[in-house]
C-alpha positions as CSV (number, residue, x, y, z in Angstrom):
1,M,125.0,37.5,164.1
2,S,128.5,39.0,164.5
3,E,130.6,38.7,167.7
4,P,130.1,41.8,169.8
5,A,133.1,44.0,170.5
6,H,132.6,43.7,174.3
7,T,130.9,41.1,176.3
8,D,129.7,40.9,179.9
9,K,129.5,37.6,181.8
10,L,126.2,37.2,183.6
11,S,124.8,34.5,185.9
12,V,121.2,33.4,185.6
13,T,119.2,30.9,187.4
14,I,116.7,28.8,185.4
15,P,114.8,25.6,186.1
16,A,116.8,22.4,185.6
17,D,114.6,21.0,183.0
18,L,114.8,24.1,180.9
19,A,118.6,24.1,181.3
20,D,118.7,20.5,180.1
21,E,116.7,21.4,177.0
22,L,118.8,24.4,176.4
23,R,122.0,22.4,176.5
24,S,120.5,19.8,174.3
25,R,119.4,22.3,171.6
26,A,122.4,24.6,171.8
27,G,125.2,22.1,172.4
28,R,127.4,22.6,175.5
29,G,129.8,25.0,173.7
30,N,127.1,27.2,172.2
31,V,124.8,28.0,175.1
32,S,125.9,31.6,175.3
33,A,125.3,32.2,171.6
34,Y,121.9,30.5,171.8
35,V,120.8,32.6,174.7
36,T,122.2,35.8,173.2
37,Q,120.1,35.2,170.0
38,A,117.0,34.5,172.0
39,L,117.6,37.6,174.1
40,V,118.0,39.7,170.9
41,R,114.7,38.4,169.5
42,Q,112.9,39.1,172.9
43,L,114.3,42.7,173.1
44,E,113.2,43.3,169.5
45,H,109.7,42.0,170.4
46,D,109.7,44.3,173.5
47,R,110.7,47.3,171.5
48,L,108.0,46.6,169.0
49,G,105.5,46.5,171.8
50,D,106.8,49.8,173.1
51,L,106.3,51.3,169.6
52,L,102.8,49.9,169.3
53,A,101.9,51.4,172.7
54,E,103.3,54.8,171.7
55,L,101.4,54.7,168.4
56,A,98.2,53.9,170.2
57,E,98.8,56.7,172.6
58,V,99.4,59.2,169.9
59,H,96.9,58.0,167.3
60,G,94.4,56.0,169.4
61,P,93.7,52.3,169.2
62,V,93.4,50.5,165.9
63,T,89.7,50.3,164.9
64,D,88.0,47.1,163.8
65,E,87.6,48.6,160.4
66,E,91.3,49.4,160.1
67,L,92.2,45.9,161.3
68,A,89.8,44.3,158.7
69,R,91.4,46.4,155.9
70,A,94.9,45.4,157.0
71,R,94.0,41.7,157.2
72,A,92.4,41.9,153.7
73,E,95.7,43.2,152.3
74,W,97.8,40.5,153.8
75,P,97.2,37.0,152.4
76,E,96.8,34.1,154.8
77,R,99.7,31.6,155.0
């Protein structure tokens, strides 16, 4: 991930045990980068959910038959 041209400094409040694990995993100097990457993934996930909701609104929900066909085309891991 490249460094953004402009950054904003934010303040967040999180539980102490979560902050401890975050520092442990990210390293003290890399907390902002770690959180930024997590936020990017979450926002992508949210936008995908928005798209799925829009598609369901336009085309209706996925039927059991459509889901079965899709699963048959994608091998299990």
